N, C-alpha and C positions, 0 to 999 in steps of 0.2 A: 812155572816157578812153584815150588812147594810152599805151602802155608805152614808157619810154625804151629805146633800143637800145644795146647794148654797142658803144662806139666804139674801145676799145683795151684790150689785155690785155698785161701785162708779167709775165714769169715769171722768177723768180730761183731760187736753190737753196733759200732759206729762206722765200720769200714769193711769193704770187700776188697781183697787183694788177689790178683791173678798173676801167676808167673807165666809169661807168654812162651817160655821154653825156647826162645831164640838164642843164637850165640851171643848176642849183646847183653844177655841177662836182664832184659827189660821186665819190669813189674808194673802192672797197671793197678792203680788205686782208685776206688770209687767210694766216696763218702756216702753214708746212708741218706743224707738229705738230697744229694745229687740223684741217687737212684730213685727215690720217691718222687722227686720233681720231674724226672724224665720217664717214668713208667708209662708204657703205652696200653696197659690193660684196660678193659671196659669199666672197671671200678674206679679207675683214676682219670680216665679221659672220656669225654662225650663221643660216642661212636660216629656221630654225624659230622660234628664240627672239629673234633680233636682238641677241644678246649679242656684244660685241666679242671677237674671237679673238686680237687682238694686245694685249699689255700694253706701253704706252710707258714706264711707270715704270722708272727705272734704265737705260733704253736710250739710245743716242746720239740726238742730235736728228735727226729725219727730214730727208731732202733730196728736193726735187722733181726727179726725173730726167727726166720727160716729162709732157706733159699733152695732153688732147684735149678737143674741144668739140663740142656738137651743138646744133642749133636746138631751142628749146622748143616747146610746143604753141601 
């Protein structure tokens, strides 16, 4: 089965939107707060326990300042 290819990405300060490029016209939306809360990088998670190092409770809403992408396997 062929996997749909990403056809478009739109980046705003509070949301990342990805057009999945499938026939159903599906658009995936990721709020900045969700992206920050689920970030797996070593700056955001303890490398041994996986525990979040940042506490978003009571902080200002995160802003997407930049983004990068890489091709998957």
